[in-house]
PLY file of the C-alpha trace (Angstrom):
ply
format ascii 1.0
element vertex 169
property float x
property float y
property float z
element edge 168
property int vertex1
property int vertex2
end_header
78.61 93.13 154.69
82.22 93.79 153.76
84.41 93.66 150.69
87.33 91.33 150.19
90.20 92.35 147.93
92.80 89.84 146.83
95.74 90.00 144.46
96.84 86.63 143.15
98.51 84.85 140.29
96.14 84.14 137.38
96.63 80.39 137.83
95.38 80.68 141.43
92.23 82.68 140.69
89.77 79.74 140.59
91.24 78.22 143.74
91.08 81.53 145.63
87.47 82.16 144.54
86.50 78.63 145.65
88.18 79.17 149.04
86.35 82.47 149.51
83.07 80.77 148.67
83.71 78.00 151.21
84.58 80.49 153.93
82.11 83.35 153.38
78.79 84.03 151.74
80.23 85.72 148.67
78.49 87.74 146.00
79.74 88.06 142.43
83.53 88.16 142.32
84.94 90.79 139.98
88.28 89.91 138.40
90.51 92.69 137.01
94.14 92.69 135.92
96.68 94.45 138.13
98.33 97.59 136.76
101.29 95.61 135.50
98.94 93.02 133.94
100.79 90.09 135.53
98.33 89.23 138.31
94.62 89.38 139.04
92.78 91.65 141.45
89.66 90.04 142.92
86.87 92.06 144.52
84.14 90.19 146.38
81.27 91.50 148.49
80.91 89.08 151.38
79.16 88.31 154.62
80.14 86.00 157.42
78.51 82.59 157.16
76.00 81.91 159.85
76.88 79.21 162.35
76.13 75.86 160.76
73.55 73.56 162.20
74.77 70.69 164.36
75.20 67.22 162.94
72.08 65.06 162.84
71.78 62.73 165.81
72.09 59.01 165.06
68.33 58.69 165.63
67.64 61.42 163.05
70.16 60.09 160.55
69.16 56.44 160.67
65.39 56.72 161.15
64.80 55.39 157.61
67.68 52.90 157.63
67.02 49.20 157.11
68.11 46.75 159.80
71.81 46.26 160.47
71.55 42.66 159.22
69.97 43.78 155.95
72.68 46.42 155.45
75.41 43.86 156.08
73.87 41.75 153.33
73.56 44.67 150.94
77.14 45.84 151.57
78.61 42.36 151.10
76.55 41.81 147.97
77.49 45.17 146.45
81.19 44.48 147.01
80.94 40.93 145.64
79.02 41.98 142.51
81.68 44.41 141.27
84.10 43.05 138.69
87.68 42.84 139.94
89.46 46.19 139.67
86.28 48.23 139.18
85.74 51.06 141.67
82.83 50.90 144.07
80.41 53.81 143.92
79.52 56.43 146.50
76.38 54.62 147.63
78.53 51.67 148.68
80.98 53.82 150.68
78.15 55.82 152.28
76.10 52.78 153.28
79.19 50.93 154.53
80.28 53.90 156.66
76.74 54.31 158.03
76.52 50.59 158.80
79.81 50.63 160.69
78.74 53.79 162.54
75.53 52.04 163.62
77.45 48.97 164.78
79.81 51.17 166.82
76.83 52.97 168.37
75.23 49.63 169.30
78.48 48.36 170.83
78.80 51.54 172.86
75.18 51.37 174.05
75.63 47.72 175.07
78.90 48.43 176.88
80.86 46.23 174.48
84.54 47.12 174.20
85.66 46.74 170.60
87.42 48.57 167.81
84.09 49.30 166.10
84.36 53.06 166.69
87.84 53.16 165.11
86.68 51.08 162.14
83.62 53.34 161.71
85.83 56.43 161.79
88.14 54.98 159.14
85.14 54.13 156.93
83.90 57.71 157.39
87.30 59.04 156.34
87.14 56.82 153.24
83.79 58.37 152.29
85.18 61.87 152.90
88.21 61.09 150.70
85.87 59.81 147.99
83.88 63.06 148.16
87.02 65.22 148.23
88.25 63.49 145.06
85.25 64.95 143.30
83.67 61.56 142.73
80.88 62.01 145.25
77.55 63.75 144.90
77.36 64.96 148.49
74.80 67.33 149.96
77.32 69.26 152.10
74.72 70.78 154.40
75.65 71.98 156.92
79.24 70.80 156.37
81.10 70.07 153.15
83.78 67.36 153.09
86.63 69.88 153.27
85.16 71.72 156.28
87.17 71.59 159.51
84.13 70.24 161.40
84.11 67.25 159.04
87.74 66.47 159.85
86.98 66.81 163.55
83.92 64.49 163.41
84.01 62.18 160.38
81.14 60.06 161.70
79.00 63.21 161.99
79.60 63.78 158.29
78.42 60.22 157.55
75.21 60.83 159.51
74.62 64.10 157.68
75.13 62.50 154.29
73.18 59.34 155.11
70.19 61.35 156.39
70.14 63.35 153.15
70.59 60.22 151.00
67.87 58.26 152.83
65.34 61.08 152.40
66.12 61.45 148.69
66.77 57.86 147.65
0 1
1 2
2 3
3 4
4 5
5 6
6 7
7 8
8 9
9 10
10 11
11 12
12 13
13 14
14 15
15 16
16 17
17 18
18 19
19 20
20 21
21 22
22 23
23 24
24 25
25 26
26 27
27 28
28 29
29 30
30 31
31 32
32 33
33 34
34 35
35 36
36 37
37 38
38 39
39 40
40 41
41 42
42 43
43 44
44 45
45 46
46 47
47 48
48 49
49 50
50 51
51 52
52 53
53 54
54 55
55 56
56 57
57 58
58 59
59 60
60 61
61 62
62 63
63 64
64 65
65 66
66 67
67 68
68 69
69 70
70 71
71 72
72 73
73 74
74 75
75 76
76 77
77 78
78 79
79 80
80 81
81 82
82 83
83 84
84 85
85 86
86 87
87 88
88 89
89 90
90 91
91 92
92 93
93 94
94 95
95 96
96 97
97 98
98 99
99 100
100 101
101 102
102 103
103 104
104 105
105 106
106 107
107 108
108 109
109 110
110 111
111 112
112 113
113 114
114 115
115 116
116 117
117 118
118 119
119 120
120 121
121 122
122 123
123 124
124 125
125 126
126 127
127 128
128 129
129 130
130 131
131 132
132 133
133 134
134 135
135 136
136 137
137 138
138 139
139 140
140 141
141 142
142 143
143 144
144 145
145 146
146 147
147 148
148 149
149 150
150 151
151 152
152 153
153 154
154 155
155 156
156 157
157 158
158 159
159 160
160 161
161 162
162 163
163 164
164 165
165 166
166 167
167 168
């Protein structure tokens, strides 16, 4: 265990505390004014986060998934049923990204050369952007949408989130 001490502008306090919480296992953060009263002093007992678990494998993530054909139908229907200009919800973006990931995995397994992997990665990034905008109700275990591992493997994030969603839906 160690203690982190930070001096920051009052307007930055919430952002700094959130960043500490994302990076370390942080106890209660004590906030005190600096001697001149213009800034905040933050004191936080902390521990290093343990190494996160690896992403779920495709087999683990999609064990409860319906067939690809059924998901294509659901995805098309969900998009068609929304009134023009209305935003699609997180379930749509998650299931679409998972569907495209599964198609890319099938293409790869069958030796088919296509742009399916690129399309799946873009769909994963769309889901991540949705979650980063605060619209999503993501599980974030082991990786949250802002984590560097998520940026490095967007399709891993989709598998993580889909596995959690499928077990709890």
